ROLOZA-213076 format. One line per field, with one value per residue: x, y, z of N, C-alpha, C, O in turn; residue number from 1. Coordinates in nm, 2 decimals, decimal comma. Layout:
BEGIN
nu	X/...
nv	Y/...
nw	Z/...
cau	X/...
cav	Y/...
caw	Z/...
cu	X/...
cv	Y/...
cw	Z/...
ou	X/...
ov	Y/...
ow	Z/...
i	NUM/...
REM end
This chain:
BEGIN
nu	3,99/3,96/4,03/3,92/3,99/3,84/3,78/3,56/3,44/3,48/3,54/3,47/3,56/3,43/3,49/3,30/3,08/2,84/2,62/2,47/2,52/2,56/2,57/2,66/2,71/2,99/3,07/3,24/3,28/3,13/3,08/3,07/2,97/3,05/3,04/3,36/3,42/3,32/3,34/3,54/3,37/3,11/3,18/3,18/2,91/2,75/2,89/2,81/2,49/2,46/2,55/2,37/2,10/2,17/2,17/1,94/1,81/1,86/1,85/1,55/1,52/1,61/1,45/1,40/1,30/1,08/1,01/0,95/0,67/0,52/0,54/0,39/0,13/0,07/0,05/-0,15/-0,39/-0,42/-0,45/-0,58/-0,81/-0,77/-0,80/-0,62/-0,41/-0,11/0,09/0,36/0,61/0,90/1,27/1,36/1,69/1,69/1,51/1,55/1,42/1,21/1,05/0,92/0,69/0,40/0,25/-0,02/-0,17/-0,02/-0,04/0,19/0,47/0,73/1,02/1,22/1,56/1,73/1,56/1,63/1,75/1,67/1,40/1,18/0,88/0,91/0,96/0,71/0,52/0,57/0,56/0,28/0,17/0,17/0,05/-0,20/-0,24/-0,31/-0,60/-0,69/-0,62/-0,47/-0,37/-0,63/-0,88/-1,01/-0,82/-0,59/-0,73/-0,78/-0,50/-0,54/-0,57/-0,29/-0,08/0,16/0,15/0,20/0,45/0,63/0,58/0,70/0,98/1,08/1,08/1,23/1,49/1,52/1,56/1,79/1,98/1,94/1,89/1,66/1,41/1,25/1,17/0,95/0,70/0,58/0,52/0,40/0,36/0,28/0,10/0,11
nv	3,22/3,10/2,78/2,54/2,25/2,01/1,75/1,57/1,81/2,01/2,37/2,64/2,95/3,32/3,55/3,70/3,59/3,72/3,74/3,48/3,14/2,83/2,46/2,16/1,75/1,61/1,40/1,23/1,40/1,72/2,02/2,37/2,66/3,00/3,32/3,57/3,74/3,61/3,53/3,32/3,23/3,25/3,09/2,85/2,79/2,81/2,62/2,39/2,43/2,41/2,13/1,96/2,05/1,92/1,68/1,62/1,61/1,42/1,20/1,25/1,16/0,91/0,71/0,48/0,12/0,14/0,43/0,41/0,26/0,41/0,66/0,54/0,47/0,75/0,87/0,70/0,79/1,10/1,08/0,85/0,78/0,66/0,41/0,22/-0,02/-0,18/-0,46/-0,48/-0,29/-0,22/-0,16/-0,30/-0,49/-0,62/-0,52/-0,47/-0,36/-0,25/0,00/-0,01/-0,24/-0,47/-0,71/-0,86/-1,10/-1,11/-0,84/-0,73/-0,43/-0,37/-0,14/-0,02/0,01/0,19/0,40/0,52/0,82/1,00/1,28/1,36/1,37/1,22/0,92/0,93/0,92/0,67/0,51/0,58/0,46/0,18/0,16/0,20/-0,01/-0,18/-0,12/-0,15/-0,40/-0,37/-0,17/0,02/0,23/0,29/0,21/0,44/0,70/0,66/0,79/1,02/1,26/1,30/1,56/1,53/1,37/1,31/1,47/1,31/1,09/1,14/1,22/0,97/0,86/0,97/0,92/0,64/0,63/0,75/0,63/0,37/0,38/0,33/0,40/0,20/0,11/0,02/0,17/-0,05/-0,43/-0,75/-1,03/-1,05/-0,91/-0,64
nw	-6,26/-5,97/-5,81/-5,55/-5,40/-5,19/-5,00/-5,16/-5,29/-5,48/-5,54/-5,69/-5,75/-5,90/-6,05/-6,23/-6,15/-5,93/-5,73/-5,75/-5,65/-5,73/-5,79/-5,87/-5,98/-6,13/-6,17/-5,99/-5,80/-5,64/-5,75/-5,68/-5,76/-5,66/-5,56/-5,67/-5,42/-5,21/-4,84/-4,63/-4,43/-4,59/-4,79/-4,70/-4,56/-4,76/-4,97/-4,80/-4,78/-5,07/-5,11/-4,96/-5,10/-5,33/-5,26/-5,12/-5,39/-5,56/-5,38/-5,41/-5,67/-5,68/-5,47/-5,24/-5,23/-5,01/-5,01/-5,28/-5,24/-5,09/-5,24/-5,45/-5,32/-5,28/-5,52/-5,63/-5,45/-5,52/-5,82/-5,92/-5,71/-5,51/-5,58/-5,69/-5,57/-5,47/-5,38/-5,33/-5,46/-5,63/-5,74/-6,02/-6,17/-6,37/-6,63/-6,90/-7,14/-7,07/-6,91/-6,68/-6,47/-6,42/-6,20/-6,23/-6,07/-5,83/-5,79/-5,77/-5,83/-6,03/-6,13/-6,33/-6,30/-6,43/-6,46/-6,21/-6,13/-6,34/-6,37/-6,11/-6,19/-6,42/-6,31/-6,12/-6,31/-6,46/-6,26/-6,18/-6,42/-6,43/-6,18/-6,32/-6,45/-6,24/-6,24/-6,47/-6,74/-6,99/-7,26/-7,40/-7,45/-7,17/-6,99/-7,06/-7,02/-6,73/-6,67/-6,81/-6,62/-6,48/-6,52/-6,64/-6,85/-7,12/-7,19/-7,03/-7,12/-7,40/-7,28/-7,21/-7,46/-7,57/-7,46/-7,46/-7,73/-7,77/-7,66/-7,72/-7,98/-8,12/-8,01/-7,89/-7,63/-7,40/-7,15/-7,03/-7,14/-7,28/-7,09/-6,85/-6,76/-6,76
cau	3,91/4,02/3,95/4,00/3,91/3,82/3,72/3,49/3,39/3,56/3,50/3,49/3,53/3,45/3,45/3,22/2,94/2,77/2,53/2,43/2,56/2,53/2,61/2,63/2,80/3,08/3,12/3,22/3,30/3,07/3,16/3,00/3,05/3,03/3,13/3,51/3,39/3,25/3,46/3,53/3,29/3,02/3,16/3,15/2,79/2,69/2,90/2,70/2,35/2,45/2,54/2,27/2,06/2,15/2,18/1,82/1,72/1,93/1,72/1,41/1,50/1,68/1,39/1,44/1,18/0,98/0,98/0,84/0,58/0,50/0,50/0,25/0,02/0,01/-0,02/-0,34/-0,50/-0,44/-0,49/-0,69/-0,93/-0,66/-0,84/-0,50/-0,33/-0,01/0,11/0,54/0,68/1,05/1,32/1,47/1,74/1,69/1,45/1,64/1,33/1,07/1,04/0,87/0,62/0,33/0,21/-0,22/-0,21/0,00/-0,03/0,32/0,52/0,86/1,02/1,34/1,67/1,75/1,49/1,70/1,84/1,57/1,34/1,07/0,81/0,90/0,92/0,59/0,42/0,62/0,48/0,13/0,12/0,20/-0,10/-0,31/-0,26/-0,38/-0,72/-0,70/-0,45/-0,44/-0,37/-0,74/-0,91/-1,04/-0,64/-0,57/-0,84/-0,67/-0,38/-0,53/-0,56/-0,15/-0,07/0,29/0,20/0,25/0,57/0,69/0,63/0,82/1,08/1,10/1,09/1,37/1,61/1,53/1,61/1,99/2,09/1,92/1,89/1,57/1,35/1,18/1,14/0,82/0,66/0,54/0,49/0,47/0,22/0,29/-0,02/0,19
cav	3,15/3,00/2,65/2,48/2,12/1,95/1,60/1,56/1,89/2,17/2,52/2,77/3,14/3,36/3,73/3,72/3,56/3,83/3,71/3,33/3,02/2,71/2,36/2,01/1,69/1,62/1,27/1,13/1,51/1,83/2,11/2,45/2,78/3,12/3,47/3,56/3,81/3,54/3,52/3,20/3,17/3,24/2,98/2,70/2,80/2,81/2,48/2,30/2,48/2,36/2,00/1,92/2,04/1,82/1,50/1,60/1,63/1,30/1,11/1,23/1,09/0,73/0,66/0,35/0,05/0,18/0,52/0,39/0,18/0,53/0,75/0,47/0,51/0,85/0,88/0,62/0,88/1,18/1,06/0,71/0,79/0,55/0,23/0,12/-0,08/-0,23/-0,52/-0,41/-0,19/-0,24/-0,17/-0,43/-0,45/-0,69/-0,45/-0,39/-0,37/-0,18/0,13/-0,06/-0,38/-0,52/-0,89/-0,83/-1,18/-1,06/-0,69/-0,67/-0,31/-0,31/0,01/-0,05/0,10/0,27/0,54/0,64/0,97/1,07/1,37/1,32/1,35/1,11/0,81/0,94/0,88/0,54/0,43/0,56/0,38/0,08/0,18/0,20/-0,17/-0,27/-0,14/-0,25/-0,47/-0,36/0,00/0,04/0,36/0,33/0,29/0,58/0,78/0,68/0,85/1,20/1,33/1,33/1,68/1,57/1,22/1,33/1,50/1,19/0,95/1,17/1,19/0,81/0,80/1,02/0,82/0,50/0,67/0,80/0,48/0,27/0,40/0,29/0,44/0,09/0,11/0,04/0,17/-0,21/-0,47/-0,87/-1,08/-0,98/-0,80/-0,49
caw	-6,18/-5,85/-5,75/-5,41/-5,38/-5,07/-5,01/-5,28/-5,34/-5,55/-5,51/-5,80/-5,75/-6,05/-6,03/-6,31/-6,06/-5,87/-5,62/-5,76/-5,61/-5,82/-5,79/-6,00/-5,99/-6,22/-6,20/-5,84/-5,72/-5,66/-5,80/-5,65/-5,83/-5,60/-5,65/-5,60/-5,35/-5,05/-4,73/-4,61/-4,36/-4,65/-4,89/-4,60/-4,56/-4,91/-4,98/-4,73/-4,87/-5,20/-5,12/-4,93/-5,16/-5,43/-5,21/-5,15/-5,52/-5,61/-5,32/-5,48/-5,82/-5,65/-5,41/-5,18/-5,23/-4,92/-5,04/-5,37/-5,23/-5,02/-5,38/-5,54/-5,25/-5,27/-5,70/-5,64/-5,39/-5,62/-5,97/-5,92/-5,64/-5,40/-5,60/-5,73/-5,41/-5,50/-5,29/-5,36/-5,57/-5,57/-5,81/-6,07/-6,28/-6,48/-6,71/-7,01/-7,24/-7,01/-6,78/-6,55/-6,52/-6,26/-6,23/-6,19/-5,98/-5,69/-5,71/-5,76/-5,96/-6,08/-6,21/-6,41/-6,23/-6,58/-6,43/-6,12/-6,18/-6,40/-6,34/-6,00/-6,25/-6,53/-6,22/-6,11/-6,43/-6,50/-6,14/-6,20/-6,55/-6,38/-6,09/-6,36/-6,49/-6,15/-6,26/-6,65/-6,79/-7,10/-7,30/-7,42/-7,37/-7,04/-6,93/-7,09/-6,95/-6,60/-6,69/-6,83/-6,53/-6,48/-6,60/-6,72/-6,92/-7,28/-7,15/-6,96/-7,28/-7,48/-7,20/-7,19/-7,60/-7,62/-7,37/-7,54/-7,88/-7,79/-7,59/-7,83/-8,16/-8,18/-7,94/-7,88/-7,50/-7,35/-6,99/-7,02/-7,27/-7,20/-7,07/-6,72/-6,73/-6,78
cu	3,98/3,97/4,03/3,92/3,94/3,74/3,70/3,42/3,48/3,47/3,58/3,47/3,56/3,41/3,35/3,02/2,96/2,71/2,50/2,56/2,52/2,64/2,59/2,73/2,87/3,16/3,16/3,23/3,18/3,13/3,06/3,08/2,99/3,10/3,21/3,46/3,38/3,36/3,46/3,42/3,14/3,00/3,17/2,98/2,74/2,75/2,80/2,55/2,35/2,46/2,43/2,16/2,04/2,17/2,06/1,74/1,75/1,84/1,60/1,44/1,59/1,59/1,42/1,29/1,06/0,95/0,88/0,71/0,48/0,45/0,36/0,14/-0,08/-0,04/-0,14/-0,42/-0,50/-0,49/-0,57/-0,77/-0,89/-0,76/-0,69/-0,39/-0,27/0,04/0,28/0,52/0,81/1,12/1,38/1,52/1,76/1,59/1,53/1,54/1,25/1,08/1,00/0,74/0,50/0,29/0,04/-0,24/-0,17/0,00/0,12/0,36/0,68/0,87/1,19/1,47/1,74/1,65/1,55/1,80/1,75/1,47/1,22/0,97/0,81/0,89/0,79/0,49/0,48/0,53/0,32/0,07/0,11/0,10/-0,18/-0,38/-0,35/-0,51/-0,76/-0,59/-0,39/-0,41/-0,49/-0,77/-0,96/-0,90/-0,63/-0,63/-0,82/-0,53/-0,42/-0,51/-0,36/-0,12/0,04/0,31/0,25/0,42/0,68/0,73/0,71/0,94/1,18/1,18/1,25/1,54/1,66/1,63/1,76/2,04/2,04/1,94/1,80/1,40/1,19/1,07/0,99/0,82/0,65/0,54/0,52/0,32/0,22/0,20/0,03/0,16
cv	3,07/2,87/2,62/2,34/2,08/1,88/1,60/1,67/2,02/2,29/2,62/2,90/3,21/3,53/3,79/3,68/3,66/3,81/3,53/3,27/2,90/2,57/2,21/1,92/1,65/1,47/1,23/1,29/1,61/1,99/2,24/2,60/2,88/3,22/3,44/3,62/3,74/3,53/3,35/3,13/3,15/3,11/2,85/2,69/2,76/2,67/2,36/2,29/2,34/2,19/1,90/1,96/1,93/1,67/1,52/1,57/1,48/1,20/1,10/1,16/0,96/0,72/0,51/0,27/0,11/0,33/0,50/0,36/0,34/0,64/0,68/0,51/0,67/0,94/0,87/0,71/1,00/1,17/0,94/0,71/0,68/0,41/0,13/0,07/-0,20/-0,34/-0,50/-0,35/-0,17/-0,18/-0,27/-0,39/-0,53/-0,64/-0,37/-0,32/-0,25/-0,06/0,05/-0,18/-0,41/-0,62/-0,85/-0,95/-1,12/-0,92/-0,60/-0,51/-0,33/-0,25/-0,08/0,07/0,21/0,42/0,61/0,74/1,07/1,20/1,28/1,25/1,22/0,98/0,81/0,87/0,70/0,40/0,47/0,49/0,25/0,05/0,14/0,05/-0,24/-0,27/-0,20/-0,31/-0,40/-0,21/0,05/0,19/0,38/0,34/0,39/0,69/0,79/0,81/1,02/1,24/1,39/1,45/1,63/1,42/1,26/1,38/1,38/1,09/1,02/1,19/1,08/0,75/0,87/0,93/0,73/0,55/0,70/0,68/0,36/0,28/0,36/0,33/0,32/0,06/0,12/0,06/0,02/-0,25/-0,63/-0,89/-1,11/-0,91/-0,67/-0,41
cw	-6,09/-5,83/-5,65/-5,43/-5,25/-5,04/-5,15/-5,36/-5,36/-5,57/-5,60/-5,79/-5,88/-5,99/-6,10/-6,26/-5,99/-5,75/-5,63/-5,73/-5,67/-5,78/-5,86/-5,97/-6,14/-6,19/-6,08/-5,76/-5,77/-5,69/-5,78/-5,70/-5,72/-5,67/-5,58/-5,47/-5,17/-4,95/-4,72/-4,53/-4,45/-4,74/-4,80/-4,60/-4,66/-4,95/-4,92/-4,78/-4,99/-5,23/-5,06/-4,98/-5,29/-5,36/-5,20/-5,29/-5,57/-5,52/-5,39/-5,61/-5,79/-5,51/-5,31/-5,20/-5,17/-4,98/-5,18/-5,34/-5,19/-5,13/-5,43/-5,48/-5,26/-5,43/-5,67/-5,54/-5,48/-5,78/-5,99/-5,81/-5,55/-5,48/-5,63/-5,59/-5,45/-5,39/-5,22/-5,45/-5,51/-5,74/-5,86/-6,16/-6,39/-6,62/-6,76/-7,14/-7,18/-6,92/-6,65/-6,58/-6,39/-6,32/-6,14/-6,05/-5,85/-5,67/-5,72/-5,88/-5,96/-6,19/-6,21/-6,32/-6,31/-6,55/-6,33/-6,19/-6,24/-6,32/-6,24/-6,12/-6,37/-6,45/-6,20/-6,24/-6,46/-6,34/-6,18/-6,30/-6,49/-6,29/-6,21/-6,42/-6,37/-6,18/-6,40/-6,72/-6,93/-7,17/-7,41/-7,36/-7,26/-6,95/-6,93/-7,00/-6,83/-6,61/-6,75/-6,75/-6,49/-6,60/-6,73/-6,82/-7,06/-7,25/-7,11/-7,08/-7,34/-7,45/-7,25/-7,34/-7,61/-7,56/-7,45/-7,68/-7,86/-7,70/-7,65/-7,97/-8,21/-8,09/-7,92/-7,76/-7,46/-7,20/-6,94/-7,15/-7,20/-7,12/-6,93/-6,65/-6,70/-6,91
ou	4,06/3,85/4,15/3,81/4,06/3,62/3,78/3,37/3,54/3,35/3,69/3,36/3,65/3,33/3,30/2,91/3,07/2,76/2,52/2,67/2,40/2,75/2,48/2,84/2,80/3,28/3,06/3,19/3,14/3,22/2,96/3,19/2,87/3,18/3,21/3,46/3,41/3,48/3,39/3,38/3,05/2,90/3,17/2,92/2,66/2,66/2,73/2,49/2,29/2,40/2,41/2,07/1,94/2,18/2,01/1,63/1,66/1,77/1,55/1,34/1,63/1,66/1,49/1,18/0,95/0,83/0,77/0,63/0,37/0,34/0,25/0,05/-0,20/-0,12/-0,23/-0,54/-0,62/-0,55/-0,64/-0,82/-0,98/-0,79/-0,67/-0,32/-0,33/0,02/0,30/0,41/0,85/1,05/1,44/1,48/1,83/1,58/1,57/1,59/1,23/1,17/1,05/0,69/0,52/0,28/0,01/-0,29/-0,26/0,02/0,16/0,28/0,74/0,81/1,25/1,45/1,80/1,68/1,55/1,89/1,74/1,49/1,18/0,96/0,71/0,82/0,72/0,40/0,39/0,49/0,24/-0,05/0,00/0,04/-0,22/-0,49/-0,43/-0,56/-0,85/-0,48/-0,27/-0,45/-0,45/-0,71/-0,97/-0,86/-0,65/-0,56/-0,83/-0,51/-0,34/-0,40/-0,32/-0,14/0,04/0,41/0,36/0,50/0,79/0,84/0,83/1,03/1,29/1,27/1,36/1,64/1,77/1,74/1,85/2,16/2,09/2,01/1,80/1,29/1,08/0,95/0,93/0,89/0,71/0,55/0,60/0,22/0,15/0,19/-0,02/0,22
ov	2,99/2,86/2,65/2,33/2,09/1,91/1,63/1,65/2,10/2,30/2,67/2,96/3,19/3,59/3,90/3,71/3,71/3,88/3,45/3,31/2,88/2,58/2,18/1,96/1,66/1,45/1,15/1,29/1,61/2,04/2,23/2,63/2,86/3,23/3,36/3,53/3,79/3,53/3,27/3,02/3,08/3,05/2,74/2,59/2,66/2,58/2,28/2,19/2,24/2,12/1,79/1,92/1,88/1,56/1,42/1,52/1,42/1,11/1,00/1,10/0,91/0,74/0,43/0,33/0,13/0,35/0,55/0,43/0,36/0,70/0,74/0,57/0,70/1,03/0,96/0,71/1,01/1,26/0,94/0,59/0,60/0,31/0,01/0,15/-0,30/-0,28/-0,50/-0,34/-0,12/-0,16/-0,34/-0,30/-0,51/-0,73/-0,26/-0,25/-0,15/-0,08/0,06/-0,20/-0,36/-0,65/-0,82/-0,92/-1,08/-0,87/-0,49/-0,48/-0,28/-0,26/-0,15/0,18/0,31/0,53/0,73/0,72/1,19/1,20/1,17/1,13/1,15/0,90/0,71/0,78/0,61/0,29/0,38/0,47/0,21/-0,06/0,02/0,00/-0,32/-0,38/-0,27/-0,25/-0,40/-0,12/0,12/0,25/0,50/0,42/0,46/0,76/0,90/0,90/1,11/1,29/1,51/1,44/1,66/1,36/1,21/1,30/1,36/1,04/0,97/1,19/1,07/0,67/0,82/0,89/0,71/0,51/0,66/0,66/0,25/0,21/0,34/0,29/0,35/0,02/0,22/0,00/-0,03/-0,17/-0,66/-0,81/-1,21/-0,86/-0,60/-0,30
ow	-6,13/-5,83/-5,63/-5,47/-5,20/-5,03/-5,23/-5,47/-5,28/-5,61/-5,59/-5,81/-5,96/-5,92/-6,07/-6,31/-5,97/-5,66/-5,53/-5,76/-5,65/-5,74/-5,90/-5,93/-6,24/-6,19/-6,04/-5,64/-5,89/-5,62/-5,84/-5,69/-5,68/-5,77/-5,49/-5,38/-5,06/-4,99/-4,78/-4,55/-4,40/-4,76/-4,86/-4,65/-4,64/-4,97/-4,98/-4,82/-4,99/-5,32/-5,10/-4,91/-5,34/-5,43/-5,26/-5,30/-5,62/-5,57/-5,42/-5,65/-5,89/-5,41/-5,38/-5,19/-5,23/-4,98/-5,19/-5,40/-5,24/-5,11/-5,44/-5,54/-5,26/-5,45/-5,67/-5,57/-5,52/-5,84/-6,09/-5,81/-5,51/-5,40/-5,60/-5,53/-5,48/-5,28/-5,10/-5,51/-5,40/-5,84/-5,79/-6,24/-6,48/-6,71/-6,72/-7,23/-7,26/-6,84/-6,53/-6,70/-6,28/-6,44/-6,02/-5,94/-5,77/-5,56/-5,70/-5,97/-5,86/-6,29/-6,14/-6,28/-6,27/-6,60/-6,32/-6,28/-6,20/-6,20/-6,27/-6,15/-6,40/-6,50/-6,23/-6,24/-6,48/-6,33/-6,20/-6,30/-6,52/-6,30/-6,21/-6,43/-6,39/-6,16/-6,43/-6,74/-6,95/-7,09/-7,50/-7,27/-7,23/-6,87/-6,83/-6,92/-6,78/-6,53/-6,73/-6,76/-6,48/-6,72/-6,85/-6,85/-7,10/-7,30/-7,16/-7,11/-7,34/-7,54/-7,30/-7,35/-7,65/-7,61/-7,50/-7,70/-7,95/-7,70/-7,63/-8,05/-8,33/-8,13/-7,93/-7,76/-7,50/-7,12/-6,84/-7,25/-7,11/-7,10/-6,90/-6,53/-6,61/-6,92
i	1/2/3/4/5/6/7/8/9/10/11/12/13/14/15/16/17/18/19/20/21/22/23/24/25/26/27/28/29/30/31/32/33/34/35/36/37/38/39/40/41/42/43/44/45/46/47/48/49/50/51/52/53/54/55/56/57/58/59/60/61/62/63/64/65/66/67/68/69/70/71/72/73/74/75/76/77/78/79/80/81/82/83/84/85/86/87/88/89/90/91/92/93/94/95/96/97/98/99/100/101/102/103/104/105/106/107/108/109/110/111/112/113/114/115/116/117/118/119/120/121/122/123/124/125/126/127/128/129/130/131/132/133/134/135/136/137/138/139/140/141/142/143/144/145/146/147/148/149/150/151/152/153/154/155/156/157/158/159/160/161/162/163/164/165/166/167/168/169/170/171/172/173/174/175/176/177/178/179/180/181/182
REM end
Protein backbone atom coordinates (compact mmCIF):
# COMPACT_ATOMS: atom_id res chain seq x y z
CA UNK A 1 0.00 0.00 0.00
CA UNK A 2 1.49 3.34 -1.04
CA UNK A 3 0.96 6.42 1.11
CA UNK A 4 1.12 10.03 -0.02
CA UNK A 5 0.74 12.85 2.47
CA UNK A 6 -0.29 16.35 1.41
CA UNK A 7 -0.98 18.96 4.12
CA UNK A 8 -3.15 17.15 6.69
CA UNK A 9 -4.57 14.67 4.17
CA UNK A 10 -3.04 11.24 3.80
CA UNK A 11 -3.94 9.31 0.65
CA UNK A 12 -3.72 5.55 0.91
CA UNK A 13 -3.73 3.61 -2.34
CA UNK A 14 -4.73 -0.03 -2.17
CA UNK A 15 -4.61 -2.75 -4.82
CA UNK A 16 -7.36 -4.61 -2.98
CA UNK A 17 -9.66 -1.61 -3.17
CA UNK A 18 -11.24 -1.72 -6.64
CA UNK A 19 -14.08 0.78 -6.72
CA UNK A 20 -14.79 2.33 -3.35
CA UNK A 21 -13.34 5.40 -1.72
CA UNK A 22 -13.49 6.06 2.00
CA UNK A 23 -12.30 8.79 4.33
CA UNK A 24 -11.97 9.25 8.06
CA UNK A 25 -10.21 11.39 10.62
CA UNK A 26 -7.18 10.01 12.40
CA UNK A 27 -6.25 12.59 14.99
CA UNK A 28 -5.54 15.87 13.21
CA UNK A 29 -5.22 14.36 9.75
CA UNK A 30 -7.68 13.04 7.20
CA UNK A 31 -7.06 9.64 5.66
CA UNK A 32 -8.57 8.98 2.22
CA UNK A 33 -8.37 5.41 0.91
CA UNK A 34 -8.60 5.02 -2.87
CA UNK A 35 -8.02 2.26 -5.43
CA UNK A 36 -4.39 2.02 -6.55
CA UNK A 37 -5.45 2.34 -10.19
CA UNK A 38 -6.79 5.90 -9.78
CA UNK A 39 -5.05 8.57 -11.84
CA UNK A 40 -3.71 11.72 -10.17
CA UNK A 41 -6.75 13.63 -11.47
CA UNK A 42 -9.13 11.06 -9.98
CA UNK A 43 -7.20 11.20 -6.72
CA UNK A 44 -7.51 15.01 -6.54
CA UNK A 45 -11.22 14.82 -7.38
CA UNK A 46 -11.98 12.15 -4.79
CA UNK A 47 -9.84 13.66 -2.05
CA UNK A 48 -11.64 17.01 -2.45
CA UNK A 49 -15.04 15.27 -2.52
CA UNK A 50 -14.35 13.12 0.54
CA UNK A 51 -12.83 15.93 2.60
CA UNK A 52 -15.92 18.06 1.86
CA UNK A 53 -18.20 15.19 2.92
CA UNK A 54 -16.33 14.75 6.19
CA UNK A 55 -16.46 18.48 6.91
CA UNK A 56 -20.20 18.55 6.22
CA UNK A 57 -20.76 15.55 8.48
CA UNK A 58 -18.69 17.13 11.25
CA UNK A 59 -20.50 20.46 10.88
CA UNK A 60 -23.82 18.66 11.39
CA UNK A 61 -22.38 17.03 14.50
CA UNK A 62 -21.02 20.33 15.83
CA UNK A 63 -23.69 22.89 14.98
CA UNK A 64 -23.23 26.50 16.05
CA UNK A 65 -25.51 28.05 18.67
CA UNK A 66 -27.50 29.69 15.85
CA UNK A 67 -27.87 26.32 14.13
CA UNK A 68 -29.03 24.81 17.44
CA UNK A 69 -31.79 27.42 17.64
CA UNK A 70 -32.85 26.62 14.10
CA UNK A 71 -32.79 22.87 14.79
CA UNK A 72 -34.82 23.37 17.98
CA UNK A 73 -37.49 25.18 15.96
CA UNK A 74 -37.58 22.36 13.40
CA UNK A 75 -37.86 19.68 16.10
CA UNK A 76 -40.56 21.61 17.94
CA UNK A 77 -42.63 21.88 14.76
CA UNK A 78 -42.13 18.26 13.75
CA UNK A 79 -42.60 16.56 17.12
CA UNK A 80 -44.28 19.07 19.47
CA UNK A 81 -46.69 20.87 17.14
CA UNK A 82 -44.50 23.98 17.40
CA UNK A 83 -45.52 24.53 21.02
CA UNK A 84 -42.03 24.57 22.56
CA UNK A 85 -40.45 27.96 21.95
CA UNK A 86 -37.05 28.41 23.59
CA UNK A 87 -35.66 31.90 23.98
CA UNK A 88 -32.12 30.63 23.44
CA UNK A 89 -30.25 27.42 22.73
CA UNK A 90 -26.51 27.22 23.22
CA UNK A 91 -23.60 24.93 23.96
CA UNK A 92 -22.41 24.89 27.58
CA UNK A 93 -18.99 23.65 28.65
CA UNK A 94 -19.83 23.56 32.36
CA UNK A 95 -22.24 20.60 32.21
CA UNK A 96 -20.14 17.68 33.32
CA UNK A 97 -22.95 15.49 34.71
CA UNK A 98 -25.78 16.48 32.36
CA UNK A 99 -26.28 16.17 28.64
CA UNK A 100 -28.65 19.12 28.59
CA UNK A 101 -30.70 21.43 30.75
CA UNK A 102 -33.32 24.11 30.45
CA UNK A 103 -34.58 26.94 32.60
CA UNK A 104 -38.34 27.41 32.50
CA UNK A 105 -38.21 30.93 33.92
CA UNK A 106 -36.45 32.31 30.85
CA UNK A 107 -36.94 29.49 28.31
CA UNK A 108 -33.24 28.92 27.77
CA UNK A 109 -31.75 25.56 26.77
CA UNK A 110 -28.15 24.49 27.19
CA UNK A 111 -26.53 21.41 25.67
CA UNK A 112 -23.32 19.95 27.01
CA UNK A 113 -20.33 20.40 24.72
CA UNK A 114 -19.67 16.69 25.38
CA UNK A 115 -22.42 16.06 22.80
CA UNK A 116 -20.36 17.68 20.05
CA UNK A 117 -19.23 15.02 17.64
CA UNK A 118 -21.98 12.59 18.59
CA UNK A 119 -24.46 11.44 15.94
CA UNK A 120 -26.99 14.03 14.87
CA UNK A 121 -29.92 11.90 16.07
CA UNK A 122 -28.44 11.83 19.60
CA UNK A 123 -28.09 15.62 19.67
CA UNK A 124 -31.64 15.90 18.31
CA UNK A 125 -32.93 13.66 21.11
CA UNK A 126 -31.28 15.74 23.85
CA UNK A 127 -32.54 18.93 22.24
CA UNK A 128 -36.07 17.50 21.93
CA UNK A 129 -35.89 16.28 25.54
CA UNK A 130 -35.13 19.82 26.69
CA UNK A 131 -37.83 21.27 24.44
CA UNK A 132 -40.33 18.89 26.04
CA UNK A 133 -39.36 20.33 29.43
CA UNK A 134 -40.58 23.72 28.26
CA UNK A 135 -44.02 22.07 28.13
CA UNK A 136 -43.69 19.70 31.15
CA UNK A 137 -41.16 20.43 33.87
CA UNK A 138 -40.87 16.92 35.31
CA UNK A 139 -40.35 13.43 33.91
CA UNK A 140 -43.91 12.23 34.36
CA UNK A 141 -46.06 10.31 31.88
CA UNK A 142 -47.14 13.46 30.02
CA UNK A 143 -43.50 14.41 29.49
CA UNK A 144 -42.57 10.98 28.09
CA UNK A 145 -45.66 10.96 25.84
CA UNK A 146 -44.24 14.02 24.12
CA UNK A 147 -41.08 12.10 23.23
CA UNK A 148 -42.90 8.99 21.94
CA UNK A 149 -43.15 10.42 18.44
CA UNK A 150 -39.37 10.76 18.12
CA UNK A 151 -38.40 7.40 16.58
CA UNK A 152 -34.93 7.22 18.13
CA UNK A 153 -35.73 8.07 21.74
CA UNK A 154 -34.83 4.68 23.20
CA UNK A 155 -31.82 4.26 20.95
CA UNK A 156 -30.48 7.70 21.88
CA UNK A 157 -31.02 7.07 25.58
CA UNK A 158 -29.13 3.79 25.27
CA UNK A 159 -26.34 5.50 23.34
CA UNK A 160 -25.97 8.18 26.02
CA UNK A 161 -26.05 5.59 28.81
CA UNK A 162 -23.29 3.66 27.05
CA UNK A 163 -21.16 6.78 26.67
CA UNK A 164 -21.71 7.66 30.32
CA UNK A 165 -20.83 4.17 31.46
CA UNK A 166 -17.67 3.95 29.38
CA UNK A 167 -16.40 7.38 30.38
CA UNK A 168 -17.46 7.38 34.00
CA UNK A 169 -17.81 3.69 34.74
CA UNK A 170 -21.15 4.46 36.36
CA UNK A 171 -23.72 5.26 33.68
CA UNK A 172 -25.34 7.93 35.83
CA UNK A 173 -25.22 10.99 33.55
CA UNK A 174 -28.63 12.51 33.02
CA UNK A 175 -30.05 14.33 30.09
CA UNK A 176 -31.13 16.65 32.79
CA UNK A 177 -31.62 16.68 36.51
CA UNK A 178 -31.72 19.30 39.16
CA UNK A 179 -33.79 22.25 40.12
CA UNK A 180 -33.35 24.38 37.03
CA UNK A 181 -36.58 22.86 35.67
CA UNK A 182 -34.80 20.42 33.47
